[in-house]
Structure formats: structure tokens, C-alpha cells
RODO-2510 file (C-alpha; in nm, 4 decimals, decimal comma):
residues 250
     n   res          X          Y          Z
     1     m    -6,7596     1,4753    -9,2748
     2     t    -6,7912     1,2618    -9,5860
     3     a    -6,8494     1,4060    -9,9306
     4     a    -7,1906     1,2401    -9,9402
     5     r    -7,2901     1,4153    -9,6200
     6     s    -7,1413     1,7554    -9,7105
     7     l    -7,4496     1,8967    -9,8833
     8     w    -7,3658     2,2653    -9,8499
     9     h    -7,1018     2,3683   -10,0976
    10     e    -7,0225     2,7292   -10,1754
    11     g    -7,3626     2,8344   -10,0433
    12     a    -7,5644     2,5833   -10,2451
    13     m    -7,7161     2,2599   -10,1204
    14     t    -7,6820     1,9486   -10,3328
    15     t    -7,9729     1,7044   -10,3544
    16     p    -8,0218     1,5001   -10,0354
    17     h    -8,1649     1,1488   -10,0376
    18     k    -8,2954     1,0865    -9,6883
    19     i    -8,4618     1,3746    -9,5047
    20     v    -8,5628     1,3967    -9,1385
    21     i    -8,8132     1,6700    -9,0573
    22     l    -8,8962     1,7853    -8,7045
    23     t    -9,2114     1,9912    -8,6563
    24     g    -9,3149     2,1935    -8,3540
    25     a    -9,5954     2,4175    -8,2357
    26     g    -9,5280     2,6784    -8,5038
    27     i    -9,6632     2,4596    -8,7818
    28     s    -9,9963     2,4063    -8,6037
    29     a   -10,0310     2,7594    -8,4672
    30     e   -10,1599     2,8770    -8,8051
    31     s   -10,4379     2,6205    -8,7775
    32     g   -10,5491     2,7856    -8,4536
    33     i   -10,3766     2,5555    -8,2055
    34     d   -10,2075     2,7588    -7,9351
    35     t    -9,8382     2,7230    -7,8651
    36     f    -9,7359     2,5397    -7,5525
    37     r    -9,6980     2,8398    -7,3254
    38     d    -9,6936     3,2148    -7,3516
    39     g    -9,4360     3,4558    -7,2140
    40     g    -9,5948     3,4441    -6,8699
    41     g    -9,5394     3,0719    -6,8313
    42     l    -9,9124     2,9952    -6,8510
    43     w   -10,0909     2,7468    -7,0737
    44     e   -10,4571     2,8370    -7,1165
    45     q   -10,4484     2,9996    -6,7702
    46     h   -10,2837     2,6989    -6,6063
    47     r    -9,9275     2,6618    -6,4866
    48     v    -9,7534     2,3910    -6,6839
    49     e    -9,6478     2,2332    -6,3541
    50     d   -10,0160     2,1871    -6,2641
    51     v   -10,1264     2,0070    -6,5794
    52     a    -9,8238     1,8568    -6,7546
    53     t    -9,6320     1,6488    -6,5005
    54     p    -9,6891     1,3049    -6,3461
    55     e    -9,6916     1,4749    -6,0057
    56     a    -9,9761     1,7010    -6,1148
    57     f   -10,1809     1,4013    -6,2281
    58     a   -10,1202     1,2221    -5,8979
    59     r   -10,2112     1,5352    -5,7018
    60     d   -10,5232     1,6420    -5,8929
    61     p   -10,6247     1,3944    -6,1648
    62     e   -10,9602     1,5638    -6,2254
    63     l   -10,7959     1,8969    -6,3081
    64     v   -10,5538     1,7288    -6,5482
    65     q   -10,8261     1,5185    -6,7135
    66     r   -11,0531     1,8220    -6,7585
    67     f   -10,7666     2,0190    -6,9085
    68     y   -10,6822     1,7505    -7,1659
    69     d   -11,0487     1,6773    -7,2361
    70     m   -11,0816     2,0425    -7,3352
    71     r   -10,7748     2,0343    -7,5576
    72     r   -10,8720     1,7004    -7,7144
    73     a   -11,2098     1,8439    -7,8104
    74     a   -11,0575     2,1667    -7,9442
    75     v   -10,7996     1,9903    -8,1615
    76     q   -11,0740     1,8057    -8,3470
    77     t   -11,2227     2,1358    -8,4654
    78     k   -10,9001     2,2495    -8,6360
    79     l   -10,7910     2,1875    -8,9936
    80     p   -10,4518     2,1240    -9,1559
    81     n   -10,2923     2,4268    -9,3181
    82     p   -10,0774     2,4578    -9,6339
    83     a    -9,7613     2,3654    -9,4415
    84     h    -9,9089     2,0279    -9,3433
    85     v   -10,0284     1,9683    -9,6988
    86     a    -9,6883     2,0581    -9,8448
    87     l    -9,5166     1,7986    -9,6268
    88     v    -9,7626     1,5372    -9,7500
    89     r    -9,6604     1,6214   -10,1051
    90     l    -9,2944     1,5853   -10,0118
    91     e    -9,3543     1,2496    -9,8421
    92     r    -9,5328     1,1144   -10,1490
    93     e    -9,3188     1,2601   -10,4255
    94     w    -8,9662     1,2532   -10,2838
    95     p    -8,9105     0,8760   -10,3285
    96     v    -9,0249     0,9179   -10,6899
    97     r    -8,8164     1,2278   -10,7480
    98     v    -8,5005     1,0784   -10,5917
    99     p    -8,4411     0,7008   -10,6197
   100     g    -8,3776     0,5717   -10,2704
   101     g    -8,5170     0,8913   -10,1262
   102     d    -8,7090     0,8874    -9,8001
   103     v    -8,8764     1,1367    -9,5658
   104     t    -8,9118     1,0755    -9,1920
   105     l    -9,1539     1,3113    -9,0186
   106     v    -9,1064     1,3580    -8,6441
   107     t    -9,3396     1,5893    -8,4543
   108     q    -9,3409     1,7358    -8,1082
   109     n    -9,7072     1,8197    -8,1601
   110     v    -9,9803     1,6102    -8,0046
   111     d   -10,2495     1,7035    -8,2571
   112     d   -10,3353     1,4886    -8,5597
   113     l   -10,3114     1,7604    -8,8262
   114     h   -10,0257     1,5859    -9,0085
   115     e   -10,2355     1,2711    -9,0406
   116     r   -10,5511     1,4566    -9,1388
   117     g   -10,3471     1,6421    -9,3972
   118     g   -10,2530     1,3057    -9,5475
   119     s    -9,9183     1,2113    -9,3899
   120     l    -9,8920     0,8354    -9,3461
   121     r    -9,5708     0,8014    -9,1447
   122     v    -9,5575     1,0309    -8,8427
   123     i    -9,3521     0,9771    -8,5267
   124     h    -9,5288     1,1477    -8,2353
   125     m    -9,2463     1,1782    -7,9868
   126     h    -9,4621     1,3580    -7,7277
   127     g    -9,7749     1,1432    -7,7636
   128     e   -10,1168     1,2203    -7,9084
   129     h   -10,4352     1,3898    -7,7866
   130     l   -10,6466     1,1306    -7,9663
   131     s   -10,4969     0,8415    -7,7741
   132     a   -10,5494     0,7153    -7,4198
   133     w   -10,2960     0,5149    -7,2212
   134     c   -10,4047     0,2552    -6,9657
   135     t   -10,1745     0,2617    -6,6650
   136     a   -10,3096    -0,0793    -6,5598
   137     c   -10,2358    -0,2882    -6,8702
   138     d   -10,0143    -0,0472    -7,0719
   139     a   -10,2486    -0,0591    -7,3733
   140     r   -10,3002     0,2465    -7,5910
   141     s   -10,6406     0,3059    -7,7476
   142     r   -10,7650     0,5548    -8,0046
   143     w   -10,9704     0,8039    -7,8049
   144     d   -11,1631     1,1128    -7,9117
   145     g   -11,3979     1,1646    -7,6162
   146     p   -11,3584     1,2779    -7,2540
   147     l   -11,1691     1,0887    -6,9837
   148     i   -11,2948     1,2834    -6,6827
   149     h   -11,5600     1,0211    -6,5996
   150     r   -11,2992     0,7442    -6,5721
   151     p   -11,4169     0,5194    -6,8585
   152     a   -11,2993     0,1599    -6,8704
   153     c   -10,9967     0,0668    -7,0751
   154     p   -11,1133    -0,1063    -7,3968
   155     a   -10,8350    -0,3622    -7,3563
   156     c   -10,8615    -0,4679    -6,9909
   157     g   -11,1768    -0,3053    -6,8534
   158     v   -10,9997    -0,1223    -6,5714
   159     p   -11,0820     0,2519    -6,5360
   160     a   -10,7169     0,3565    -6,5447
   161     l   -10,6907     0,5692    -6,8581
   162     r   -10,4830     0,8873    -6,8763
   163     p   -10,3920     1,1183    -7,1642
   164     d   -10,1302     0,9541    -7,3853
   165     i    -9,9091     1,2608    -7,3565
   166     v    -9,5413     1,2738    -7,2621
   167     w    -9,5314     1,5042    -6,9616
   168     f    -9,2299     1,6827    -6,8204
   169     g    -9,0106     1,4262    -6,6474
   170     e    -9,1187     1,1431    -6,8800
   171     i    -8,9226     0,9884    -7,1652
   172     p    -9,0326     1,0823    -7,5196
   173     y    -9,1537     0,8037    -7,7447
   174     r    -8,9643     0,6206    -8,0221
   175     m    -8,6290     0,7869    -7,9594
   176     d    -8,4398     0,4879    -8,1008
   177     e    -8,6270     0,5228    -8,4317
   178     i    -8,5540     0,8952    -8,4451
   179     h    -8,1824     0,8465    -8,3825
   180     e    -8,1684     0,5711    -8,6423
   181     a    -8,3369     0,7960    -8,8993
   182     l    -8,0916     1,0779    -8,8247
   183     s    -7,7968     0,8402    -8,8554
   184     e    -7,9068     0,7483    -9,2096
   185     a    -8,0143     1,0957    -9,3279
   186     d    -7,8503     1,3631    -9,5412
   187     l    -8,0685     1,6558    -9,4362
   188     f    -8,2339     1,7622    -9,1090
   189     v    -8,5086     2,0235    -9,1251
   190     s    -8,6686     2,1882    -8,8221
   191     i    -9,0051     2,3597    -8,8722
   192     g    -9,1792     2,5817    -8,6202
   193     t    -8,9811     2,4823    -8,3128
   194     s    -8,8587     2,6985    -8,0253
   195     g    -8,5384     2,5035    -7,9692
   196     a    -8,6127     2,5103    -7,5965
   197     v    -8,7563     2,1655    -7,5239
   198     y    -8,5150     1,8723    -7,5001
   199     p    -8,4372     1,6191    -7,6299
   200     a    -8,5852     1,7525    -7,9564
   201     a    -8,3865     2,0749    -7,9205
   202     g    -8,0684     1,8673    -7,9345
   203     f    -8,1460     1,7001    -8,2673
   204     v    -7,9752     1,9742    -8,4675
   205     r    -7,6517     1,9305    -8,2733
   206     l    -7,6654     1,5563    -8,3284
   207     a    -7,7343     1,6162    -8,6967
   208     r    -7,4307     1,8416    -8,7243
   209     e    -7,2126     1,5851    -8,5464
   210     l    -7,3331     1,3247    -8,7964
   211     g    -7,2476     1,5532    -9,0877
   212     l    -7,6026     1,6287    -9,2025
   213     a    -7,7017     1,9498    -9,3723
   214     t    -7,9389     2,1426    -9,1452
   215     l    -8,2178     2,3859    -9,2284
   216     e    -8,4455     2,5865    -9,0003
   217     l    -8,7870     2,7082    -9,1189
   218     n    -8,9417     2,9245    -8,8511
   219     l    -9,1363     3,2400    -8,7760
   220     e    -8,8343     3,3657    -8,5820
   221     r    -8,4945     3,2278    -8,4946
   222     s    -8,5038     2,9463    -8,2400
   223     q    -8,2784     2,9163    -7,9384
   224     g    -8,0641     2,6725    -8,1360
   225     s    -8,0658     2,8723    -8,4577
   226     g    -7,6873     2,9090    -8,4589
   227     w    -7,6483     2,5342    -8,5176
   228     f    -7,8279     2,5410    -8,8525
   229     h    -7,6486     2,5890    -9,1817
   230     e    -7,9390     2,8004    -9,3024
   231     t    -8,2438     2,9672    -9,1484
   232     r    -8,5459     3,0871    -9,3446
   233     l    -8,7946     3,3040    -9,1571
   234     g    -9,1649     3,3450    -9,2203
   235     a    -9,5064     3,1951    -9,1587
   236     a    -9,5003     2,8152    -9,1889
   237     s    -9,7943     2,8169    -9,4306
   238     e    -9,5823     3,0250    -9,6693
   239     i    -9,2211     2,9149    -9,6295
   240     v    -9,2804     2,5399    -9,5986
   241     p    -9,4698     2,5087    -9,9311
   242     a    -9,2082     2,7322   -10,0951
   243     w    -8,9260     2,5108    -9,9671
   244     v    -9,1028     2,1922   -10,0764
   245     d    -9,1768     2,3349   -10,4202
   246     g    -8,8136     2,4381   -10,4612
   247     l    -8,6883     2,0961   -10,3550
   248     l    -8,9237     1,8989   -10,5777
   249     d    -8,8880     2,1261   -10,8787
   250     a    -8,5096     2,1576   -10,8665
***
């Protein structure tokens, strides 16, 4: 571990330059968006296996389309919360506060609350509700309406649109960009994640191997909490703004 990467010294963190932030369901839960599944393994009364796999879509496309149509409509009624807004402030002010500073925001969430909060550079590794993917021509189109009636793809005209969501068994998006950002960063911060869904759950281990400082901000300890140098517990709308304020005002 190089001196530049060793940010924790005698319990205090020195100023990082490049920050990678991973957000999960916990940051959007306070905006009224439900977490992926409850303790019973159900997601809005559906088994995940019935609505979030390629096999499910092949078996019953109407069920899957109705399910995502419902969630796409619901997401558009929600609003960003103070945690989203705080990260916008960090994105805008960090390069000014620290010459050469940079913030990369990676989210497991498929809502657009980061963007509606004002974030300009968001990597959606699990896709987006407000996007449709054409399985005929591979085009992706901004989409805020239903898909159940098999509308034509705006790019090729073929009615072959599906939710632009990374289902179980599919490869997350933009992994090369995420790994590159981690390889250049000083600090990795995980916000509102369970630490149960890979490959995102493995980012903290990779960060530690690369010598990054690691910080967890969560309502409760994640499954990978032991890999973080520091964990701060509380509601995202409270602890994220407090962390950002402390970083920018230091």
C-alpha cells in the first residue's frame, strides 16, 4: 500500500482526491422506493425468479412487462431526498475544493433519483426503469410509458422492447469503467447497500486490494461490513449530508 493510498492514519482520514461512491436501495428507500426484496423473498408479492430473470421473461413476458410497467410508473412519482442532493453538492464542489479531485457515482438502483437530484455523471450498473432495450436491434431508448402493448422500437420499428434492467444471470453494465475508476481512486464509499448482490458486493474487497480507504454509510451493517475501514450507521438522508458537509468543510 503506497503512502498516497494509505488514507487512514491513527484513526484519521487524510484528504482523498478521487472518490468512487456506490449507492444501493437504502438511499432511495427514504424516497418511498421499496428495497429489492423483503425477508420472505418476495418483491411486491412476486418471487424474484418470476420477474427478474431472462427465463421468466421468456416464460411469461406479459407478467414481467406488467410488473416493470407498474414500477416504472411508480418511480416517476417519487422525489430525491437529502442524500441524493448531498451527493450532487459533492460532485459539483469536490473538483473545486481539491485540485484534480473527481467523484464517480455508481448505482445499483434503477430509478432516476440521482439524475433528478442534479447528478450529471451516474453509472447505472443494473440498468434503468426509464429506458427500454430493443432485443432486435440492440438500441436503447428513453422510455417512460408502458411496454405491455408491445410498442415498436423507435430505432428499428420492431416490437421487441424489454425493460432495460440487468436481471439475475445477466452481466451488469459498464464494469470496465467501474474497475478503471476504482483503480484510480483514493476512497471508496458504499451507501445503502446490503452487500449481498455481486459483483457490486465485491467492490469493497477490490478497493482494499488496491489500497483505497473504504467507508460504509448504511442504516445497518452490510454483509461485507467487515471489509470497510469505517462504518457509520443511520438514515441515508441524515448521515450522507453530514459526511459530505464534513468532507467539504474540512
